[in-house]
gemmi code that builds the backbone of each chain (N, CA, C; Angstrom):
import gemmi

chains = {
    "A": [
        ("LYS", (-6.795, -9.837, 0.931), (-5.384, -9.676, 1.299), (-5.234, -8.348, 2.031)),
        ("ALA", (-4.681, -8.373, 3.222), (-4.539, -7.152, 3.990), (-3.530, -6.244, 3.302)),
        ("GLY", (-3.747, -4.933, 3.469), (-2.850, -3.959, 2.863), (-1.668, -3.690, 3.753)),
        ("VAL", (-0.921, -2.672, 3.395), (0.223, -2.238, 4.181), (-0.283, -1.529, 5.433)),
        ("THR", (0.234, -1.913, 6.559), (-0.169, -1.261, 7.803), (1.020, -0.540, 8.422)),
        ("GLN", (0.700, 0.608, 9.020), (1.731, 1.400, 9.667), (1.260, 1.766, 11.072)),
        ("THR", (2.178, 1.668, 12.003), (1.873, 2.052, 13.378), (3.008, 2.872, 13.962)),
        ("PRO", (2.687, 3.833, 14.830), (1.335, 4.331, 15.079), (0.863, 5.227, 13.934)),
        ("ARG", (-0.344, 5.621, 13.919), (-0.845, 6.526, 12.884), (-0.484, 7.974, 13.193)),
        ("TYR", (-0.439, 8.302, 14.446), (-0.104, 9.669, 14.853), (0.887, 9.620, 16.015)),
        ("LEU", (1.768, 10.592, 16.019), (2.829, 10.616, 17.024), (3.219, 12.053, 17.281)),
        ("ILE", (3.352, 12.401, 18.551), (3.837, 13.731, 18.913), (5.076, 13.560, 19.772)),
        ("LYS", (6.146, 14.214, 19.354), (7.412, 14.147, 20.076), (7.945, 15.561, 20.251)),
        ("THR", (8.958, 15.692, 21.083), (9.618, 16.979, 21.260), (11.018, 16.921, 20.663)),
        ("ARG", (11.541, 18.081, 20.377), (12.878, 18.170, 19.800), (13.896, 17.427, 20.647)),
        ("GLY", (14.803, 16.735, 19.984), (15.852, 16.006, 20.686), (15.507, 14.552, 20.983)),
        ("GLN", (14.227, 14.245, 20.985), (13.840, 12.864, 21.238), (14.094, 12.007, 19.995)),
        ("GLN", (13.917, 10.713, 20.155), (13.999, 9.825, 19.011), (12.665, 9.114, 18.844)),
        ("VAL", (12.424, 8.575, 17.660), (11.145, 7.946, 17.378), (11.372, 6.730, 16.477)),
        ("THR", (10.534, 5.732, 16.657), (10.558, 4.537, 15.816), (9.185, 4.309, 15.224)),
        ("LEU", (9.144, 4.164, 13.915), (7.901, 3.919, 13.196), (7.952, 2.510, 12.618)),
        ("SER", (6.796, 1.888, 12.531), (6.740, 0.501, 12.083), (5.887, 0.348, 10.834)),
        ("CYS", (6.267, -0.600, 10.006), (5.540, -0.879, 8.774), (5.461, -2.383, 8.558)),
        ("SER", (4.251, -2.861, 8.346), (4.066, -4.272, 8.007), (3.617, -4.368, 6.561)),
        ("PRO", (4.400, -5.002, 5.712), (4.056, -5.041, 4.286), (2.948, -6.040, 3.994)),
        ("ILE", (2.485, -5.999, 2.779), (1.519, -6.986, 2.300), (2.173, -8.367, 2.365)),
        ("SER", (1.396, -9.352, 2.767), (1.930, -10.708, 2.893), (2.564, -11.152, 1.565)),
        ("GLY", (3.801, -11.643, 1.660), (4.505, -12.089, 0.458), (5.425, -11.047, -0.142)),
        ("HIS", (5.228, -9.804, 0.228), (6.102, -8.743, -0.270), (7.393, -8.729, 0.536)),
        ("ARG", (8.495, -8.570, -0.165), (9.785, -8.598, 0.504), (10.511, -7.264, 0.497)),
        ("SER", (9.977, -6.299, -0.223), (10.616, -4.991, -0.296), (9.767, -3.956, 0.425)),
        ("VAL", (10.416, -3.140, 1.220), (9.741, -2.042, 1.910), (10.516, -0.759, 1.646)),
        ("SER", (9.797, 0.256, 1.207), (10.393, 1.569, 0.979), (9.734, 2.579, 1.894)),
        ("TRP", (10.494, 3.582, 2.274), (9.981, 4.645, 3.135), (10.102, 5.989, 2.411)),
        ("TYR", (9.067, 6.812, 2.585), (9.033, 8.139, 1.991), (8.617, 9.142, 3.053)),
        ("GLN", (9.152, 10.348, 2.947), (8.751, 11.455, 3.811), (7.929, 12.447, 2.988)),
        ("GLN", (6.797, 12.854, 3.516), (5.956, 13.830, 2.825), (5.793, 15.075, 3.668)),
        ("THR", (6.233, 16.211, 3.154), (6.052, 17.500, 3.817), (5.457, 18.496, 2.827)),
        ("PRO", (4.772, 19.527, 3.333), (4.198, 20.521, 2.413), (5.267, 21.217, 1.566)),
        ("GLY", (6.427, 21.440, 2.120), (7.451, 22.180, 1.393), (8.234, 21.344, 0.397)),
        ("GLN", (8.629, 20.169, 0.788), (9.485, 19.323, -0.047), (8.724, 18.250, -0.814)),
        ("GLY", (7.461, 18.050, -0.482), (6.687, 17.019, -1.161), (7.083, 15.628, -0.681)),
        ("LEU", (7.001, 14.674, -1.584), (7.315, 13.285, -1.257), (8.758, 12.990, -1.615)),
        ("GLN", (9.522, 12.566, -0.622), (10.929, 12.270, -0.859), (11.259, 10.876, -0.368)),
        ("PHE", (12.026, 10.168, -1.172), (12.432, 8.811, -0.867), (13.476, 8.798, 0.242)),
        ("LEU", (13.243, 7.937, 1.238), (14.182, 7.796, 2.343), (15.118, 6.615, 2.123)),
        ("PHE", (14.557, 5.417, 2.096), (15.358, 4.215, 1.854), (14.457, 3.039, 1.502)),
        ("GLU", (15.108, 1.992, 0.977), (14.425, 0.767, 0.613), (15.165, -0.415, 1.231)),
        ("TYR", (14.398, -1.348, 1.740), (14.956, -2.576, 2.274), (14.375, -3.756, 1.519)),
        ("PHE", (15.236, -4.719, 1.256), (14.816, -5.951, 0.590), (15.586, -7.090, 1.230)),
        ("SER", (14.861, -8.094, 1.682), (15.494, -9.246, 2.336), (16.491, -8.801, 3.406)),
        ("GLU", (16.047, -7.894, 4.233), (16.777, -7.424, 5.411), (18.006, -6.577, 5.080)),
        ("THR", (18.172, -6.206, 3.828), (19.330, -5.416, 3.410), (18.863, -4.091, 2.831)),
        ("GLN", (19.563, -3.026, 3.187), (19.234, -1.743, 2.581), (19.742, -1.738, 1.146)),
        ("ARG", (18.829, -1.534, 0.205), (19.182, -1.590, -1.210), (19.389, -0.207, -1.818)),
        ("ASN", (18.815, 0.778, -1.213), (18.770, 2.078, -1.853), (18.538, 3.110, -0.775)),
        ("LYS", (19.144, 4.271, -0.929), (19.008, 5.292, 0.107), (18.854, 6.656, -0.532)),
        ("GLY", (17.974, 7.448, 0.006), (17.789, 8.808, -0.458), (18.754, 9.750, 0.225)),
        ("ASN", (18.554, 11.037, -0.015), (19.468, 12.049, 0.476), (18.988, 12.628, 1.809)),
        ("PHE", (19.105, 11.839, 2.833), (18.710, 12.252, 4.179), (19.891, 12.056, 5.128)),
        ("PRO", (19.933, 12.862, 6.204), (21.049, 12.718, 7.149), (21.017, 11.381, 7.872)),
        ("GLY", (22.133, 11.080, 8.509), (22.283, 9.809, 9.193), (21.347, 9.615, 10.378)),
        ("ARG", (20.688, 10.710, 10.792), (19.710, 10.573, 11.892), (18.551, 9.666, 11.491)),
        ("PHE", (18.373, 9.527, 10.212), (17.296, 8.669, 9.693), (17.895, 7.293, 9.386)),
        ("SER", (17.363, 6.289, 9.983), (17.859, 4.942, 9.750), (16.692, 3.973, 9.718)),
        ("GLY", (16.966, 2.789, 9.276), (15.900, 1.800, 9.204), (16.461, 0.411, 9.314)),
        ("ARG", (15.556, -0.522, 9.364), (15.952, -1.923, 9.329), (14.759, -2.748, 8.890)),
        ("GLN", (15.047, -3.961, 8.505), (13.987, -4.883, 8.099), (14.237, -6.215, 8.766)),
        ("PHE", (13.170, -6.823, 9.197), (13.261, -8.095, 9.906), (13.018, -9.257, 8.944)),
        ("SER", (13.252, -10.451, 9.439), (13.137, -11.631, 8.577), (11.708, -11.851, 8.071)),
        ("ASN", (10.733, -11.298, 8.763), (9.348, -11.424, 8.290), (8.944, -10.266, 7.381)),
        ("SER", (9.928, -9.484, 6.949), (9.786, -8.342, 6.037), (9.232, -7.090, 6.693)),
        ("ARG", (8.788, -7.175, 7.921), (8.380, -5.956, 8.622), (9.572, -5.016, 8.741)),
        ("SER", (9.276, -3.741, 8.685), (10.359, -2.767, 8.705), (10.095, -1.700, 9.751)),
        ("GLU", (11.152, -1.166, 10.270), (11.078, -0.019, 11.168), (11.993, 1.069, 10.655)),
        ("MET", (11.583, 2.307, 10.881), (12.500, 3.399, 10.649), (12.639, 4.201, 11.933)),
        ("ASN", (13.809, 4.707, 12.138), (14.136, 5.428, 13.363), (14.666, 6.805, 13.009)),
        ("VAL", (14.202, 7.788, 13.739), (14.757, 9.129, 13.596), (15.286, 9.546, 14.957)),
        ("SER", (16.545, 9.846, 15.029), (17.136, 10.259, 16.305), (17.264, 11.777, 16.344)),
        ("THR", (17.406, 12.303, 17.531), (17.598, 13.739, 17.739), (16.639, 14.554, 16.857)),
        ("LEU", (15.376, 14.384, 17.129), (14.347, 14.997, 16.298), (14.489, 16.506, 16.209)),
        ("GLU", (14.215, 17.019, 15.009), (14.192, 18.460, 14.749), (12.782, 18.842, 14.309)),
        ("LEU", (12.480, 20.134, 14.446), (11.143, 20.593, 14.062), (10.833, 20.229, 12.607)),
        ("GLY", (11.846, 20.294, 11.769), (11.671, 20.015, 10.347), (11.378, 18.560, 10.029)),
        ("ASP", (11.473, 17.710, 11.025), (11.158, 16.294, 10.798), (9.661, 16.035, 10.861)),
        ("SER", (8.895, 17.046, 11.244), (7.433, 16.900, 11.253), (6.972, 16.611, 9.829)),
        ("ALA", (6.284, 15.507, 9.661), (5.925, 15.059, 8.314), (5.008, 13.864, 8.405)),
        ("LEU", (4.483, 13.495, 7.240), (3.791, 12.222, 7.093), (4.819, 11.235, 6.536)),
        ("TYR", (5.030, 10.146, 7.229), (5.987, 9.133, 6.790), (5.208, 7.959, 6.208)),
        ("LEU", (5.450, 7.716, 4.943), (4.731, 6.684, 4.205), (5.634, 5.497, 3.948)),
        ("CYS", (5.069, 4.348, 4.098), (5.750, 3.093, 3.819), (5.073, 2.468, 2.604)),
        ("ALA", (5.859, 1.852, 1.748), (5.318, 1.169, 0.582), (5.957, -0.202, 0.478)),
        ("SER", (5.187, -1.189, 0.112), (5.755, -2.520, -0.064), (5.582, -2.983, -1.505)),
        ("SER", (6.510, -3.832, -1.935), (6.406, -4.442, -3.252), (6.952, -5.856, -3.173)),
        ("PHE", (6.614, -6.650, -4.171), (7.022, -8.045, -4.140), (8.533, -8.186, -4.235)),
        ("GLY", (9.111, -7.461, -5.188), (10.550, -7.562, -5.401), (11.207, -6.213, -5.308)),
        ("THR", (12.400, -6.136, -5.866), (13.146, -4.893, -5.836), (13.699, -4.605, -7.218)),
        ("GLY", (14.135, -3.376, -7.423), (14.643, -3.005, -8.732), (13.520, -2.853, -9.737)),
        ("THR", (13.887, -2.496, -10.935), (12.858, -2.231, -11.931), (13.038, -3.035, -13.204)),
        ("GLY", (13.923, -4.019, -13.199), (14.068, -4.845, -14.389), (12.754, -5.535, -14.705)),
        ("ILE", (12.145, -6.032, -13.684), (10.762, -6.495, -13.781), (9.982, -5.595, -12.849)),
        ("TYR", (8.997, -4.937, -13.370), (8.335, -3.904, -12.600), (7.722, -4.455, -11.311)),
        ("ASN", (7.988, -3.781, -10.231), (7.423, -4.136, -8.945), (6.565, -2.992, -8.444)),
        ("GLU", (5.265, -3.175, -8.516), (4.368, -2.101, -8.084), (4.474, -1.889, -6.589)),
        ("GLN", (4.479, -0.626, -6.190), (4.540, -0.284, -4.778), (3.142, 0.017, -4.253)),
        ("PHE", (2.819, -0.568, -3.124), (1.542, -0.352, -2.466), (1.811, 0.421, -1.177)),
        ("PHE", (1.091, 1.514, -1.003), (1.373, 2.408, 0.108), (0.459, 2.157, 1.308)),
        ("GLY", (1.024, 2.364, 2.471), (0.249, 2.361, 3.700), (-0.363, 3.731, 3.953)),
        ("PRO", (-1.139, 3.868, 5.041), (-1.814, 5.132, 5.327), (-0.893, 6.202, 5.894)),
        ("GLY", (0.290, 5.799, 6.333), (1.246, 6.772, 6.845), (1.194, 6.945, 8.351)),
        ("THR", (2.278, 7.460, 8.873), (2.371, 7.885, 10.270), (2.632, 9.378, 10.259)),
        ("ARG", (1.756, 10.115, 10.917), (1.948, 11.566, 10.983), (2.735, 11.896, 12.244)),
        ("LEU", (3.938, 12.386, 12.049), (4.814, 12.753, 13.156), (4.822, 14.257, 13.323)),
        ("THR", (4.550, 14.694, 14.515), (4.627, 16.114, 14.856), (5.719, 16.297, 15.892)),
        ("VAL", (6.650, 17.181, 15.592), (7.746, 17.470, 16.517), (7.547, 18.871, 17.089)),
        ("LEU", (7.438, 18.939, 18.410), (7.195, 20.227, 19.085), (8.471, 20.784, 19.698)),
    ],
    "B": [
        ("ALA", (19.995, 13.965, -12.835), (19.084, 13.149, -12.040), (17.645, 13.413, -12.488)),
        ("GLN", (16.880, 12.383, -12.379), (15.477, 12.481, -12.780), (14.723, 13.445, -11.868)),
        ("SER", (13.838, 14.226, -12.455), (12.952, 15.082, -11.664), (11.593, 15.123, -12.333)),
        ("VAL", (10.580, 15.465, -11.558), (9.202, 15.506, -12.040), (8.626, 16.872, -11.708)),
        ("THR", (7.997, 17.488, -12.685), (7.394, 18.799, -12.502), (5.894, 18.716, -12.730)),
        ("GLN", (5.154, 19.102, -11.739), (3.711, 19.257, -11.887), (3.465, 20.758, -11.940)),
        ("LEU", (3.000, 21.204, -13.065), (3.006, 22.626, -13.365), (2.002, 23.430, -12.555)),
        ("ASP", (0.973, 22.796, -12.061), (-0.052, 23.509, -11.312), (-0.134, 22.945, -9.899)),
        ("SER", (0.009, 23.798, -8.909), (-0.102, 23.309, -7.537), (-1.560, 23.158, -7.115)),
        ("GLN", (-2.421, 23.989, -7.691), (-3.846, 23.901, -7.374), (-4.653, 24.081, -8.654)),
        ("VAL", (-5.691, 23.271, -8.783), (-6.594, 23.382, -9.927), (-8.023, 23.365, -9.411)),
        ("PRO", (-8.696, 24.531, -9.434), (-10.113, 24.564, -9.084), (-10.952, 24.366, -10.343)),
        ("VAL", (-12.004, 23.582, -10.226), (-12.838, 23.302, -11.399), (-14.255, 23.030, -10.924)),
        ("PHE", (-15.225, 23.335, -11.775), (-16.608, 23.052, -11.429), (-16.962, 21.611, -11.781)),
        ("GLU", (-17.909, 21.102, -11.023), (-18.380, 19.738, -11.249), (-18.855, 19.583, -12.694)),
        ("GLU", (-18.545, 18.430, -13.275), (-18.904, 18.043, -14.642), (-18.051, 18.742, -15.701)),
        ("ALA", (-17.124, 19.575, -15.302), (-16.208, 20.191, -16.258), (-15.038, 19.253, -16.515)),
        ("PRO", (-14.355, 19.420, -17.656), (-13.153, 18.617, -17.902), (-11.960, 19.185, -17.138)),
        ("VAL", (-10.985, 18.328, -16.912), (-9.790, 18.785, -16.202), (-8.556, 18.109, -16.792)),
        ("GLU", (-7.440, 18.841, -16.751), (-6.153, 18.281, -17.132), (-5.131, 18.669, -16.077)),
        ("LEU", (-4.449, 17.692, -15.531), (-3.366, 17.936, -14.579), (-2.071, 17.599, -15.294)),
        ("ARG", (-1.164, 18.566, -15.318), (0.018, 18.413, -16.150), (1.213, 17.861, -15.382)),
        ("CYS", (1.989, 17.044, -16.082), (3.171, 16.414, -15.488), (4.247, 16.294, -16.570)),
        ("ASN", (5.432, 16.768, -16.237), (6.592, 16.591, -17.109), (7.735, 16.001, -16.305)),
        ("TYR", (8.517, 15.165, -16.929), (9.688, 14.611, -16.264), (10.927, 14.995, -17.054)),
        ("SER", (12.075, 14.912, -16.411), (13.254, 15.543, -16.986), (14.085, 14.636, -17.880)),
        ("SER", (14.183, 13.372, -17.522), (15.137, 12.517, -18.212), (14.457, 11.696, -19.283)),
        ("SER", (15.100, 11.527, -20.409), (14.496, 10.786, -21.501), (14.832, 9.300, -21.464)),
        ("VAL", (15.510, 8.845, -20.410), (15.767, 7.406, -20.316), (14.450, 6.679, -20.129)),
        ("SER", (14.492, 5.388, -20.345), (13.271, 4.601, -20.227), (12.699, 4.714, -18.828)),
        ("VAL", (11.431, 4.973, -18.778), (10.776, 5.206, -17.486), (9.447, 4.488, -17.394)),
        ("TYR", (9.065, 4.233, -16.175), (7.689, 3.884, -15.849), (7.058, 5.154, -15.283)),
        ("LEU", (5.784, 5.371, -15.568), (5.109, 6.591, -15.140), (3.839, 6.262, -14.386)),
        ("PHE", (3.542, 7.073, -13.390), (2.412, 6.791, -12.510), (1.677, 8.073, -12.139)),
        ("TRP", (0.413, 7.904, -11.866), (-0.353, 8.912, -11.155), (-0.933, 8.263, -9.907)),
        ("TYR", (-0.697, 8.939, -8.779), (-1.256, 8.520, -7.506), (-2.238, 9.586, -7.023)),
        ("VAL", (-3.226, 9.166, -6.250), (-4.182, 10.099, -5.658), (-4.119, 9.945, -4.143)),
        ("GLN", (-4.228, 11.063, -3.472), (-4.214, 11.063, -2.008), (-5.411, 11.857, -1.500)),
        ("TYR", (-6.307, 11.170, -0.805), (-7.432, 11.828, -0.165), (-7.000, 12.289, 1.219)),
        ("PRO", (-7.680, 13.264, 1.788), (-7.257, 13.816, 3.079), (-7.043, 12.736, 4.138)),
        ("ASN", (-5.931, 12.853, 4.822), (-5.579, 11.949, 5.924), (-5.460, 10.490, 5.494)),
        ("GLN", (-5.121, 10.290, 4.254), (-4.922, 8.926, 3.773), (-3.576, 8.803, 3.060)),
        ("GLY", (-3.192, 7.556, 2.793), (-1.976, 7.315, 2.031), (-2.222, 7.469, 0.541)),
        ("LEU", (-1.276, 7.039, -0.238), (-1.356, 7.159, -1.690), (-2.039, 5.944, -2.296)),
        ("GLN", (-2.878, 6.203, -3.270), (-3.512, 5.122, -4.021), (-3.106, 5.255, -5.482)),
        ("LEU", (-2.710, 4.152, -6.085), (-2.340, 4.192, -7.491), (-3.582, 4.422, -8.345)),
        ("LEU", (-3.514, 5.431, -9.181), (-4.640, 5.748, -10.069), (-4.458, 5.068, -11.424)),
        ("LEU", (-3.292, 5.228, -12.017), (-2.983, 4.544, -13.264), (-1.480, 4.551, -13.480)),
        ("LYS", (-1.041, 3.733, -14.432), (0.391, 3.594, -14.661), (0.657, 3.320, -16.138)),
        ("TYR", (1.818, 3.761, -16.587), (2.306, 3.418, -17.908), (3.593, 2.628, -17.731)),
        ("LEU", (3.590, 1.410, -18.255), (4.803, 0.588, -18.210), (5.363, 0.397, -19.613)),
        ("SER", (4.491, 0.077, -20.546), (4.896, -0.133, -21.930), (3.624, -0.253, -22.760)),
        ("GLY", (3.793, -0.364, -24.057), (2.634, -0.595, -24.910), (1.905, 0.685, -25.256)),
        ("SER", (0.592, 0.622, -25.248), (-0.223, 1.769, -25.627), (0.115, 2.981, -24.776)),
        ("THR", (0.270, 4.108, -25.427), (0.663, 5.312, -24.694), (-0.503, 5.936, -23.943)),
        ("LEU", (-1.718, 5.488, -24.200), (-2.891, 5.992, -23.496), (-3.323, 4.957, -22.471)),
        ("VAL", (-3.334, 5.348, -21.219), (-3.746, 4.437, -20.158), (-4.942, 5.025, -19.428)),
        ("GLU", (-5.795, 4.125, -18.934), (-7.040, 4.569, -18.309), (-7.198, 3.965, -16.926)),
        ("SER", (-7.922, 4.695, -16.079), (-8.252, 4.162, -14.767), (-9.708, 3.736, -14.763)),
        ("ILE", (-10.116, 3.060, -13.701), (-11.483, 2.552, -13.654), (-12.489, 3.654, -13.365)),
        ("ASN", (-12.028, 4.803, -12.870), (-12.974, 5.872, -12.522), (-12.930, 7.029, -13.506)),
        ("GLY", (-12.556, 6.756, -14.742), (-12.711, 7.743, -15.794), (-11.513, 8.623, -16.091)),
        ("PHE", (-10.446, 8.510, -15.325), (-9.239, 9.262, -15.631), (-8.443, 8.555, -16.729)),
        ("GLU", (-7.695, 9.330, -17.476), (-6.778, 8.767, -18.454), (-5.526, 9.632, -18.514)),
        ("ALA", (-4.439, 9.028, -18.956), (-3.188, 9.768, -19.100), (-2.490, 9.275, -20.356)),
        ("GLU", (-1.798, 10.170, -21.007), (-1.101, 9.820, -22.233), (0.389, 10.071, -22.096)),
        ("PHE", (1.158, 9.050, -22.371), (2.611, 9.136, -22.342), (3.087, 9.746, -23.653)),
        ("ASN", (3.800, 10.858, -23.556), (4.345, 11.508, -24.729), (5.860, 11.572, -24.565)),
        ("LYS", (6.545, 10.665, -25.244), (7.992, 10.549, -25.047), (8.748, 11.771, -25.548)),
        ("SER", (8.310, 12.312, -26.666), (9.032, 13.451, -27.246), (8.919, 14.692, -26.366)),
        ("GLN", (7.786, 14.828, -25.688), (7.595, 15.977, -24.810), (7.857, 15.630, -23.347)),
        ("THR", (8.287, 14.423, -23.086), (8.505, 13.914, -21.715), (7.372, 14.343, -20.792)),
        ("SER", (6.150, 14.017, -21.220), (4.985, 14.402, -20.430), (4.087, 13.204, -20.186)),
        ("PHE", (3.275, 13.342, -19.164), (2.319, 12.296, -18.797), (1.143, 12.994, -18.127)),
        ("HIS", (0.397, 13.763, -18.904), (-0.703, 14.566, -18.360), (-1.912, 13.696, -18.043)),
        ("LEU", (-2.593, 14.061, -16.980), (-3.777, 13.331, -16.516), (-5.027, 14.112, -16.913)),
        ("ARG", (-6.019, 13.410, -17.439), (-7.232, 14.092, -17.887), (-8.459, 13.333, -17.412)),
        ("LYS", (-9.539, 14.104, -17.279), (-10.852, 13.495, -17.045), (-11.878, 14.385, -17.735)),
        ("PRO", (-12.749, 13.820, -18.538), (-13.686, 14.655, -19.314), (-14.768, 15.307, -18.468)),
        ("SER", (-15.087, 14.718, -17.311), (-16.148, 15.264, -16.477), (-15.874, 14.873, -15.018)),
        ("VAL", (-15.540, 15.862, -14.209), (-15.142, 15.542, -12.829), (-16.337, 15.567, -11.881)),
        ("HIS", (-16.172, 14.853, -10.769), (-17.182, 14.797, -9.718), (-16.625, 15.396, -8.443)),
        ("ILE", (-17.511, 15.766, -7.545), (-17.099, 16.290, -6.250), (-16.122, 15.324, -5.576)),
        ("SER", (-16.379, 14.042, -5.720), (-15.565, 13.024, -5.071), (-14.142, 12.928, -5.623)),
        ("ASP", (-13.874, 13.614, -6.725), (-12.508, 13.626, -7.282), (-11.612, 14.628, -6.563)),
        ("THR", (-12.186, 15.406, -5.669), (-11.392, 16.365, -4.908), (-10.348, 15.627, -4.091)),
        ("ALA", (-9.096, 15.913, -4.354), (-7.973, 15.204, -3.730), (-6.685, 15.832, -4.247)),
        ("GLU", (-5.576, 15.305, -3.764), (-4.283, 15.725, -4.281), (-3.736, 14.615, -5.180)),
        ("TYR", (-3.212, 15.004, -6.317), (-2.757, 14.053, -7.313), (-1.245, 14.211, -7.500)),
        ("PHE", (-0.565, 13.082, -7.487), (0.886, 13.081, -7.617), (1.302, 12.281, -8.843)),
        ("CYS", (2.153, 12.889, -9.635), (2.785, 12.213, -10.755), (4.115, 11.650, -10.266)),
        ("ALA", (4.465, 10.459, -10.703), (5.713, 9.849, -10.243), (6.381, 9.095, -11.388)),
        ("VAL", (7.691, 8.993, -11.283), (8.512, 8.341, -12.297), (9.414, 7.320, -11.627)),
        ("MET", (9.618, 6.223, -12.301), (10.599, 5.246, -11.868), (11.471, 4.928, -13.077)),
        ("ASN", (12.786, 5.090, -12.941), (13.668, 4.776, -14.050), (13.696, 3.276, -14.281)),
        ("TYR", (13.550, 2.883, -15.536), (13.443, 1.480, -15.892), (14.804, 0.812, -15.948)),
        ("GLY", (14.848, -0.407, -15.432), (16.019, -1.234, -15.668), (17.127, -1.100, -14.657)),
        ("GLY", (16.939, -0.257, -13.668), (18.002, -0.104, -12.683), (17.775, -0.982, -11.469)),
        ("SER", (18.723, -0.940, -10.582), (18.571, -1.688, -9.337), (17.848, -0.866, -8.289)),
        ("GLN", (17.654, 0.417, -8.584), (17.033, 1.297, -7.613), (15.601, 1.555, -8.036)),
        ("GLY", (14.702, 0.943, -7.290), (13.303, 1.021, -7.702), (12.497, 2.061, -6.975)),
        ("ASN", (13.130, 3.167, -6.593), (12.338, 4.156, -5.874), (11.589, 5.058, -6.829)),
        ("LEU", (10.469, 5.564, -6.342), (9.646, 6.507, -7.095), (10.155, 7.931, -6.867)),
        ("ILE", (10.115, 8.725, -7.930), (10.438, 10.147, -7.849), (9.150, 10.895, -8.119)),
        ("PHE", (8.734, 11.672, -7.137), (7.429, 12.304, -7.193), (7.508, 13.770, -7.581)),
        ("GLY", (6.446, 14.246, -8.213), (6.233, 15.674, -8.345), (5.688, 16.227, -7.047)),
        ("LYS", (5.548, 17.551, -6.992), (5.110, 18.210, -5.763), (3.612, 18.092, -5.513)),
        ("GLY", (2.891, 17.582, -6.477), (1.467, 17.372, -6.290), (0.608, 18.496, -6.848)),
        ("THR", (-0.610, 18.147, -7.238), (-1.616, 19.116, -7.688), (-2.889, 18.861, -6.899)),
        ("LYS", (-3.359, 19.903, -6.219), (-4.605, 19.784, -5.463), (-5.765, 20.115, -6.383)),
        ("LEU", (-6.583, 19.125, -6.631), (-7.777, 19.316, -7.455), (-8.950, 19.592, -6.538)),
        ("SER", (-9.592, 20.704, -6.769), (-10.740, 21.088, -5.964), (-11.944, 21.200, -6.892)),
        ("VAL", (-12.914, 20.321, -6.699), (-14.100, 20.309, -7.543), (-15.239, 20.995, -6.804)),
        ("LYS", (-15.764, 22.042, -7.421), (-16.821, 22.829, -6.780), (-18.175, 22.522, -7.414)),
        ("PRO", (-19.228, 22.560, -6.596), (-20.557, 22.264, -7.150), (-21.081, 23.399, -8.000)),
    ],
}
model = gemmi.Model(1)
for chain_id, residues in chains.items():
    chain = gemmi.Chain(chain_id)
    for i, (resn, *xyz) in enumerate(residues, 1):
        res = gemmi.Residue()
        res.name, res.seqid = resn, gemmi.SeqId(i, " ")
        for name, pos in zip(("N", "CA", "C"), xyz):
            atom = gemmi.Atom()
            atom.name, atom.element = name, gemmi.Element(name[0])
            atom.pos, atom.b_iso = gemmi.Position(*pos), 0.0
            res.add_atom(atom)
        chain.add_residue(res)
    model.add_chain(chain)
structure = gemmi.Structure()
structure.add_model(model)
structure.setup_entities()
C-alpha cells in the first residue's frame, strides 16, 4: 500500500508570492491534516479536511488555506508569503476523523518551503 | 488547552547506554499518547502509542513508554541505544472522544548516539 505522498518536496519562493502544496493520502483514507514544522515553534496543526469539508483549524492567519477534492487529495495554499513561513509542511492522512474511534495518522515526507 | 512538554531538547548518549526521553502533558482528560521519530530530511514515523489497556507499550525496535496518569507523563525509554537511533523524537497527545482529532506535539528531543 503506497504511503502518503507530498509534492513538491522542496520549494523556494520569495516574499509576497503565493504557493500551493499537494498531498495524496493513503488509498481509502478520507481525512487529511496539515502541520507546520519550524525550529522555533515545533510542530503546529494547521487544519484537517474530511470528505471535502474543513473539520478543524489551528491558530494560523487566513493566508493559510486548504481544500480537499473528491478523491481525498488535498492542497494547501499560502498567500503573500512571509519569511516566517519557511518551514517543513507535513501532511498526514487517516481513515476517519475525530477520536471517538481512534484514527491513526500516517505522515508524508513533507514539503520544505524556503521563503527568500 | 492541552500542551505537551518535552523536558530535554537534546540528549547525547553513548552507544549501548540506556536512555530516557521525558514527556509530560498538561490536561488530565482522557488522552491518546504517541511517540514519533523523525530522521533527517524525512517525515514522522510512529514509534509507539498508548490508546488504552496496559500502561506499558513497546515498539518493535526496543523502545518502550509507560503511561502514568497521576503524573501525566509518557516517558520513552530504551535500555541500550544504537547509532541508528540518532534522530529527533516527538511526543504527541490527542484528546480522546472529541470531534477534533489533531495531534498536539511537544517541541522534540534530539537524541544523539555517540560511538
